[in-house]
C-alpha positions in Angstrom: 216.7 11.1 -57.4 218.4 14.1 -55.6 220.1 12.1 -53.1 221.9 10.3 -55.7 223.9 13.0 -56.3 222.6 13.6 -59.8 222.7 17.5 -61.2 219.4 19.6 -61.2 219.3 19.1 -64.9 219.6 15.2 -65.0 217.1 14.9 -62.1 214.9 17.4 -64.8 215.2 15.3 -67.6 214.3 11.8 -65.4 211.5 13.7 -63.8 210.0 14.8 -67.4 210.5 11.0 -68.8 208.5 10.0 -65.6 205.8 12.4 -66.1 205.8 11.3 -69.8 205.8 7.5 -68.9 202.7 8.0 -66.4 200.9 10.3 -68.8 200.7 7.1 -71.9 201.4 4.2 -69.8 198.4 4.7 -66.8 194.8 2.9 -68.4 192.2 5.3 -68.5 190.0 3.1 -66.1 191.5 1.5 -63.1 192.1 -1.9 -63.5 191.0 -2.9 -59.7 194.4 -4.3 -59.4 198.3 -3.5 -58.4 199.3 -5.3 -61.5 199.2 -3.3 -64.8 200.5 -4.9 -68.3 203.7 -4.2 -69.0 204.5 -1.6 -71.9 204.8 -3.2 -75.6 207.3 -1.5 -77.8 204.9 0.7 -79.4 204.3 2.1 -76.0 208.1 3.0 -75.2 208.5 4.5 -78.9 204.9 6.7 -78.2 206.7 7.8 -74.3 210.2 8.5 -76.1 208.3 10.7 -78.6 206.4 12.1 -76.4 209.2 12.7 -74.3 211.2 14.2 -77.5 208.4 16.6 -78.2 208.2 18.0 -74.4 212.1 18.6 -73.7 212.2 21.5 -75.9 209.5 23.8 -73.5 210.5 21.8 -70.5 214.2 21.3 -70.4 217.2 23.6 -70.9 218.4 24.6 -74.4 220.4 21.8 -75.7 218.7 18.7 -74.0 219.4 15.5 -76.1 216.5 13.6 -77.9 216.4 10.0 -76.0 215.3 6.4 -77.8 213.0 4.0 -75.9 215.9 2.1 -74.8 217.6 4.8 -73.0 213.9 6.2 -71.8 213.5 2.6 -70.2 217.2 2.9 -68.4 216.2 6.3 -66.9 212.8 4.5 -65.6 214.8 1.8 -64.1 217.2 4.0 -62.4 214.5 5.9 -61.1 212.4 2.7 -60.1 215.8 1.6 -58.0 216.0 5.1 -56.5 212.3 5.2 -55.3 212.5 1.7 -54.2 215.8 2.4 -52.1 214.4 6.0 -51.1 210.9 4.5 -49.6 212.4 0.9 -48.7 215.7 1.2 -47.6 217.6 -1.6 -46.1 217.8 -3.4 -43.0 220.8 -4.7 -41.2 220.3 -7.4 -39.0 221.6 -7.3 -35.4 224.0 -10.1 -36.1 225.7 -8.4 -39.1 230.0 -9.6 -38.7 231.6 -7.1 -36.8 235.0 -5.9 -38.4 237.1 -8.9 -39.0 234.2 -11.6 -39.0 234.5 -13.6 -42.1 230.4 -14.0 -42.7 227.6 -11.7 -41.9 224.2 -11.8 -42.4 222.1 -8.4 -44.2 218.0 -8.7 -44.3 217.0 -6.1 -46.7 213.4 -5.0 -45.9 212.0 -6.2 -49.2 212.7 -9.1 -51.3 214.0 -8.0 -54.7 211.2 -7.3 -57.0 211.9 -6.9 -61.0 211.7 -3.3 -62.2 208.6 -3.7 -63.9 206.9 -4.8 -60.6 208.2 -1.8 -58.8 207.4 0.6 -61.6 203.9 -0.5 -61.8 203.5 -0.7 -58.1 204.7 2.8 -57.3 202.5 4.1 -60.4 199.6 2.1 -59.5 199.9 3.8 -55.8 199.9 7.4 -57.0 196.9 6.6 -59.5 194.8 5.7 -56.4 195.7 8.5 -54.4 194.7 10.8 -57.3 191.7 9.1 -58.1 190.5 9.7 -53.8 191.5 13.2 -54.6 189.4 13.7 -57.3 186.4 11.8 -55.5 186.4 14.2 -53.0 186.8 17.6 -55.4 183.7 16.1 -57.3 182.0 15.6 -54.6 182.2 19.2 -53.0 181.7 20.4 -56.9 178.3 18.6 -56.9 177.3 19.5 -53.3 178.2 23.4 -54.1 176.1 23.1 -57.0 173.3 21.6 -55.0 173.5 24.4 -52.6 172.9 26.8 -55.4 169.9 26.2 -56.5 166.3 27.8 -55.1 164.5 25.9 -52.6 161.9 24.6 -55.3 164.3 23.0 -57.2 166.1 21.8 -53.7 162.7 20.6 -52.8 161.9 18.3 -56.1 165.7 17.4 -56.0 164.6 15.7 -52.7 161.9 14.3 -53.3 162.7 12.5 -56.7 165.9 10.9 -55.5 166.0 11.0 -51.8 162.2 9.9 -51.1 162.1 8.1 -54.8 158.6 10.1 -55.7 157.1 10.0 -58.8 157.2 13.4 -60.7 153.3 13.2 -60.3 153.8 12.4 -57.0 155.7 15.2 -56.5 153.4 17.8 -58.5 150.2 16.7 -55.8 152.9 17.3 -53.2 154.1 20.3 -53.9 150.7 21.3 -55.4 152.4 22.2 -59.0 152.0 21.3 -62.6 153.6 17.7 -63.7 155.0 19.4 -66.2 156.9 22.2 -64.0 158.2 19.4 -62.0 159.5 17.5 -64.8 161.1 21.2 -66.4 162.5 22.0 -63.0 164.2 18.7 -62.4 165.5 18.9 -66.2 167.0 22.2 -65.1 168.6 21.1 -61.8 170.5 18.5 -63.6 172.0 20.6 -66.4 173.3 22.8 -63.4 174.8 20.0 -62.1 176.0 19.0 -65.1 177.4 22.4 -66.4 179.4 22.2 -62.9 180.7 18.9 -63.1 181.8 19.4 -67.0 183.5 22.8 -66.1 185.5 21.0 -62.8 186.6 18.1 -65.3 188.0 21.0 -68.1 189.5 23.1 -65.4 191.0 20.1 -63.4 191.2 17.1 -65.5 191.5 19.0 -69.2 188.9 16.8 -70.3 187.2 18.7 -73.2 183.4 18.3 -73.1 182.1 16.8 -76.2 178.7 15.1 -76.5 180.0 11.5 -75.2 182.0 13.3 -72.5 178.7 15.3 -71.4 176.6 11.9 -71.8 179.2 9.8 -69.4 179.0 12.9 -66.6 175.2 12.8 -66.8 175.8 9.2 -66.3 178.3 9.9 -62.9 175.6 12.5 -61.9 172.3 10.3 -61.9 174.3 7.7 -59.9 175.9 10.1 -57.7 172.3 11.6 -56.7 170.7 8.2 -56.0 173.7 7.3 -53.7 174.7 10.2 -51.9 171.4 12.7 -51.5 169.7 10.8 -49.1 172.5 11.6 -46.2 173.6 15.0 -48.1 172.7 18.4 -47.1 168.9 18.4 -48.1 167.9 15.5 -46.2 166.3 18.3 -43.6 165.3 20.4 -46.4 161.8 22.3 -46.3 160.6 20.2 -43.0 
């Protein structure tokens, strides 16, 4: 947008409009495709209302309100500017010289609907964000595992990496079965606390019963899928 010659104030309004669009338009779960459903009128109105709320704190005093039509026009301009920046047109080698009657221009991409361009750009950003979040989540869980005491690490390893039952673990470690159960529960709680804190700090997700339940499921799946290749694969050997 800066390369189009717009003032800093105008760029700020466009950027805020884009952020509001992403916040309210993106689906909560990945769709598995780059093609996202088009925003309906109610969504456009919600985005405009959100923008009008945010402009008071984020823009200079006096920034005017917008309606859905103006907001859509701004985002169309954003999409065109992004397309021109990311995919500049390529001129053919046989383009007409000055004075010639005809020329040939080859655009690097075919003309696409603005809606498709918006959704493609957003989908690509969302993929990058999810990849970074997954990387951070792995680091949080590995860090939480490393902080467990040696016995808890052994129990976690035997239970998830070697698929032993609690009774088998108790026999191997020469401890009571209820001790194994209690240590497993406490270990899971430690991981849950670490990941919930990360979710709140990074994703701004407030922990509630449903969120904690979902996080517990994620942790169980993560332990089953990743522990055999984790830093604990050689622990206590």
